[in-house]
C-alpha positions as CSV (number, residue, x, y, z in Angstrom):
1,M,-9.4,8.3,144.5
2,L,-8.9,4.5,144.0
3,G,-12.6,3.8,144.4
4,L,-13.4,6.5,141.8
5,A,-11.0,5.0,139.4
6,V,-12.5,1.5,139.8
7,T,-15.9,2.9,139.2
8,L,-14.9,4.7,136.0
9,L,-13.2,1.5,134.7
10,H,-16.4,-0.5,135.4
11,L,-18.4,2.1,133.5
12,L,-16.1,1.9,130.5
13,L,-16.4,-1.9,130.4
14,L,-20.2,-1.7,130.5
15,K,-20.1,0.9,127.7
16,G,-18.0,-1.4,125.6
17,H,-20.4,-4.3,126.0
18,H,-23.5,-2.2,125.1
19,G,-24.9,-1.8,121.6
20,Q,-25.3,-4.1,118.6
21,G,-22.3,-6.0,117.5
22,S,-21.4,-6.8,113.9
23,P,-22.7,-10.1,112.4
24,D,-20.4,-13.0,113.3
25,S,-21.1,-14.9,110.0
26,T,-23.6,-15.5,107.3
27,H,-24.7,-19.1,106.7
28,N,-26.1,-20.2,103.3
29,V,-28.9,-22.7,103.9
30,I,-30.4,-24.7,101.1
31,G,-33.6,-26.7,101.6
32,L,-36.1,-28.9,99.7
33,S,-39.7,-27.8,99.5
34,G,-41.9,-29.5,101.9
35,R,-39.1,-30.7,104.2
36,P,-38.1,-29.4,107.6
37,L,-35.5,-26.6,107.6
38,P,-33.5,-25.9,110.8
39,L,-31.7,-22.6,111.3
40,R,-29.0,-23.2,113.9
41,P,-26.1,-20.9,114.9
42,S,-22.7,-22.6,115.0
43,N,-22.0,-21.5,118.6
44,T,-24.0,-19.7,121.4
45,Q,-22.8,-17.6,124.2
46,M,-23.6,-18.1,127.9
47,D,-25.7,-15.8,130.2
48,I,-28.3,-15.0,127.5
49,S,-30.7,-12.3,128.4
50,S,-32.9,-12.2,125.3
51,V,-33.2,-13.7,121.8
52,Q,-34.9,-12.3,118.7
53,W,-35.3,-13.8,115.3
54,K,-36.1,-11.5,112.3
55,M,-36.6,-12.1,108.6
56,E,-36.4,-10.2,105.3
57,L,-38.4,-12.2,102.7
58,H,-37.8,-12.0,98.9
59,S,-41.6,-12.2,98.4
60,R,-42.3,-9.3,100.8
61,P,-40.4,-6.1,101.4
62,G,-39.4,-5.0,104.9
63,T,-38.0,-6.6,108.0
64,Y,-40.3,-8.5,110.3
65,V,-39.9,-10.0,113.8
66,I,-40.4,-13.8,113.9
67,L,-40.2,-14.2,117.6
68,T,-38.8,-12.7,120.8
69,C,-37.8,-14.6,123.9
70,K,-36.6,-13.0,127.2
71,N,-35.1,-14.8,130.2
72,H,-36.0,-18.3,129.1
73,S,-39.7,-17.4,128.9
74,T,-42.1,-18.7,126.3
75,P,-41.3,-17.1,122.9
76,T,-43.7,-14.5,121.5
77,Y,-44.3,-14.8,117.8
78,G,-45.0,-11.9,115.5
79,D,-48.4,-11.7,113.8
80,L,-46.9,-11.7,110.3
81,A,-44.7,-14.7,111.1
82,L,-47.7,-16.7,112.4
83,K,-49.7,-15.9,109.3
84,H,-46.8,-16.5,106.8
85,F,-45.6,-19.8,108.4
86,N,-49.1,-20.9,109.4
87,N,-48.0,-22.2,112.8
88,T,-45.2,-24.4,111.4
89,L,-42.4,-22.8,113.5
90,D,-40.6,-24.2,116.5
91,F,-37.9,-22.7,118.7
92,N,-35.3,-24.4,120.9
93,F,-33.9,-22.1,123.5
94,E,-31.1,-24.5,124.4
95,N,-29.3,-24.1,121.0
96,L,-31.3,-21.1,119.7
97,T,-32.5,-23.1,116.7
98,L,-35.4,-21.9,114.6
99,L,-37.2,-24.8,112.9
100,I,-39.4,-24.3,109.9
101,K,-41.3,-27.6,109.8
102,A,-42.4,-27.4,106.1
103,A,-40.3,-25.0,104.2
104,K,-41.4,-23.6,100.8
105,P,-39.9,-21.3,98.2
106,Q,-41.9,-18.3,99.5
107,D,-39.7,-18.6,102.7
108,N,-36.6,-17.6,100.7
109,G,-34.8,-14.6,102.1
110,H,-32.4,-13.4,104.9
111,Y,-32.9,-14.4,108.5
112,T,-31.2,-12.8,111.4
113,L,-30.6,-14.0,115.0
114,E,-29.8,-11.4,117.6
115,V,-28.6,-12.7,121.0
116,T,-28.2,-10.2,123.9
117,N,-26.2,-11.2,127.0
118,E,-26.7,-9.9,130.5
119,F,-24.2,-7.1,129.9
120,G,-26.2,-5.9,126.9
121,K,-23.8,-7.2,124.2
122,V,-25.6,-8.3,121.0
123,D,-24.2,-11.1,118.8
124,V,-25.7,-11.3,115.3
125,V,-25.9,-14.4,113.1
126,Q,-27.3,-14.2,109.6
127,F,-28.8,-16.9,107.4
128,K,-29.4,-16.8,103.7
129,V,-32.2,-19.3,103.0
130,S,-32.9,-20.8,99.5
131,I,-35.7,-23.3,99.1
132,F,-36.1,-25.3,95.9
133,D,-38.9,-27.5,94.5
134,H,-38.4,-31.0,93.4
135,V,-37.3,-31.0,89.7
136,K,-40.0,-32.7,87.6
137,K,-39.2,-35.0,84.8
138,P,-38.5,-32.9,81.7
139,R,-40.3,-33.3,78.4
140,L,-37.9,-33.7,75.4
141,E,-39.3,-32.6,72.0
142,E,-37.8,-32.7,68.6
143,Q,-38.2,-30.8,65.3
144,W,-36.3,-32.1,62.3
145,K,-35.7,-31.3,58.7
146,V,-34.0,-33.4,56.1
147,L,-31.3,-31.5,54.3
148,D,-30.3,-34.3,52.0
149,E,-29.9,-38.1,52.1
150,R,-26.8,-37.7,54.3
151,K,-27.7,-34.9,56.7
152,C,-30.6,-34.1,58.9
153,K,-31.0,-30.9,61.0
154,V,-32.5,-31.6,64.5
155,V,-33.7,-29.0,67.0
156,L,-34.2,-30.5,70.5
157,S,-36.2,-28.7,73.2
158,C,-36.0,-29.6,76.9
159,L,-39.1,-28.4,78.8
160,V,-39.8,-28.7,82.5
161,S,-42.7,-27.2,84.4
162,G,-43.0,-25.7,87.9
163,D,-39.6,-24.3,88.5
164,S,-37.5,-21.6,86.7
165,N,-34.5,-21.9,89.0
166,V,-33.0,-24.9,87.2
167,T,-29.9,-25.6,85.1
168,Y,-30.0,-27.5,81.8
169,T,-27.2,-29.8,80.8
170,W,-27.0,-31.8,77.5
171,Y,-25.3,-35.1,76.8
172,R,-24.6,-37.0,73.5
173,D,-24.1,-40.7,74.2
174,N,-23.2,-39.8,77.9
175,E,-20.6,-37.2,76.7
176,L,-21.2,-33.6,77.9
177,I,-22.1,-31.1,75.2
178,L,-20.6,-27.8,76.1
179,E,-23.3,-25.2,75.8
180,P,-24.2,-22.0,77.6
181,E,-25.9,-22.4,81.0
182,N,-29.6,-22.9,81.0
183,F,-29.6,-23.7,77.3
184,T,-33.0,-25.2,76.7
185,H,-32.6,-25.8,73.0
186,L,-30.0,-27.8,71.1
187,V,-29.4,-27.7,67.3
188,E,-27.6,-30.7,65.8
189,L,-26.6,-31.9,62.3
190,V,-27.0,-35.6,62.2
191,D,-25.7,-38.3,59.9
192,P,-28.4,-40.9,59.2
193,N,-25.8,-43.7,59.7
194,D,-25.3,-42.6,63.3
195,Q,-27.5,-43.7,66.2
196,N,-26.9,-41.1,68.8
197,T,-28.8,-40.9,72.1
198,Y,-29.3,-37.4,73.6
199,T,-29.9,-36.7,77.2
200,C,-31.3,-33.5,78.8
201,N,-30.5,-33.2,82.5
202,V,-32.4,-30.6,84.6
203,S,-31.2,-29.8,88.1
204,N,-31.2,-27.4,91.0
205,P,-29.1,-27.5,94.2
206,V,-31.3,-30.2,95.8
207,S,-32.7,-32.4,93.1
208,W,-32.5,-33.4,89.4
209,A,-34.3,-35.3,86.6
210,S,-33.4,-36.3,83.1
211,Q,-34.9,-37.5,79.8
212,N,-33.4,-39.4,76.9
213,L,-34.2,-39.4,73.2
214,S,-32.8,-41.6,70.4
215,L,-32.8,-39.8,67.1
216,T,-33.3,-43.1,65.2
217,Q,-36.9,-42.8,66.4
218,G,-37.4,-39.5,64.7
219,C,-35.3,-37.7,62.2
220,L,-33.1,-40.5,61.1
221,R,-36.0,-42.5,59.7
222,V,-37.0,-39.7,57.3
223,P,-34.4,-40.6,54.6
224,L,-35.4,-44.2,54.7
225,R,-39.1,-43.1,54.3
226,S,-38.1,-40.9,51.4
227,R,-36.5,-43.9,49.7
228,I,-39.4,-46.2,50.3
229,L,-42.2,-43.9,49.2
230,P,-41.2,-43.8,45.4
231,F,-40.8,-47.6,45.5
232,M,-44.3,-48.0,46.9
233,V,-45.7,-45.7,44.2
234,I,-44.1,-47.8,41.5
235,V,-45.5,-51.0,43.0
236,I,-49.0,-49.5,43.2
237,I,-48.9,-48.4,39.6
238,L,-47.7,-51.8,38.4
239,A,-50.4,-53.5,40.4
240,I,-53.0,-51.3,38.7
241,L,-51.6,-52.0,35.3
242,F,-51.6,-55.7,36.0
243,I,-55.3,-55.7,37.1
244,V,-56.3,-53.7,34.0
245,T,-54.4,-56.0,31.7
246,F,-55.8,-59.1,33.3
247,T,-59.3,-57.8,33.1
248,C,-59.0,-57.0,29.4
249,F,-57.5,-60.4,28.7
250,C,-60.4,-62.2,30.5
251,V,-63.0,-60.1,28.5
252,R,-61.4,-60.9,25.2
253,K,-61.0,-64.6,26.0
254,R,-64.7,-64.8,26.9
255,K,-65.7,-63.1,23.6
256,R,-63.5,-65.4,21.6
257,K,-64.9,-68.5,23.3
258,Q,-68.5,-67.3,22.5
259,S,-67.5,-66.9,18.8
260,Q,-65.7,-70.2,18.4
261,T,-68.7,-72.6,18.5
262,S,-69.3,-75.8,16.2
263,P,-69.9,-75.1,12.5
264,E,-73.0,-77.3,12.7
265,T,-74.6,-75.1,15.2
266,L,-74.0,-72.0,13.1
267,L,-75.3,-73.4,9.9
268,T,-78.3,-71.6,8.4
269,I,-81.2,-73.5,7.2
270,Y,-80.1,-73.1,3.6
271,E,-76.7,-74.6,4.3
272,D,-78.4,-77.4,6.1
273,V,-80.3,-78.3,2.9
274,K,-77.0,-78.8,1.1
275,N,-75.8,-81.3,3.7
276,P,-76.0,-84.8,2.1
277,Q,-77.0,-86.4,5.3
278,M,-79.8,-84.0,5.7
279,R,-80.9,-84.5,2.2
280,R,-81.4,-88.2,2.7
281,N,-84.1,-87.4,5.2
282,E,-85.7,-84.9,3.0
283,Q,-89.2,-85.3,1.8
284,Q,-90.3,-83.0,-0.9
285,E,-93.8,-82.0,-1.4
286,V,-94.4,-79.6,-4.2
287,L,-97.5,-77.7,-4.0
288,E,-98.7,-75.3,-6.6
289,E,-100.2,-72.2,-5.2
290,G,-100.0,-69.8,-8.0
291,V,-96.3,-69.5,-8.9
292,T,-94.9,-70.1,-5.4
293,I,-93.2,-73.4,-4.6
294,Y,-92.8,-74.6,-1.0
295,S,-90.5,-77.3,0.1
296,V,-90.9,-79.0,3.4
297,I,-87.6,-80.1,4.9
298,Q,-87.3,-82.3,8.0
299,S,-84.0,-81.9,9.8
300,Q,-82.6,-85.0,11.5
301,D,-81.9,-83.5,14.9
302,K,-81.8,-79.8,15.2
303,Y,-84.1,-77.9,12.8
304,R,-87.7,-78.5,12.1
305,G,-89.3,-75.8,10.2
306,V,-91.1,-74.7,7.0
307,I,-89.7,-72.5,4.4
């Protein structure tokens, strides 16, 4: 009877150790794309009989075996795991760590470690893996509109390529602007007398990048330009009027100089005859040819002719 009781007790203990246990814990693991990512349980049990790693990827439905290792033998990798990870996996049986040598966002998902001891008890450890890319430097663009000489409406857009899992944060002169999460656009009414610098910070759990913009380089120079433009138009008009006036003055002056010559130069031959000085040099020869009388006049300097 005593031997039968001991045997029944032993069977009950074995039954209690068989079957799959509930997960001990779930570890959130965050990694940077292109970097090694180790998946390591916090503690391991002794007398391990077999180990199996499984995965459920976000990019592919279903549960797939990564590797199986029994009695400290060489691990056997699943075909899909070899293809997906491209031979970038490594396994350490001592601490049951699965190492992804170059993680990528396509590796995101749930990973499960199942450890079976020599009595058939299964311990389960789960990992939630999230891989993020490096955040690239954002591009900050502005669109502005002048409302009046004292106000300007500015729309700022913060754009980053390559990753949608990012958070946008805005700052005005290093002070946080409270806006909804992932707010890529910012609308501001700006006083031209202010010289504010706006900063867009883009981040994910493993990296960040930012870009600055001073509005004095964009919208705030519009009121100044609007004041300078009419002044420039007036200056151009005055310059044109000056050039036209100066040209007319020069033309009139030239004509006046041509008309104001010496009286002696403009005398006709008849007026020259009346000049007493000219008459002293006059030699008259009267010739009768019918009824016509000719007079020959010899000018002292300028005119020699016959009338």
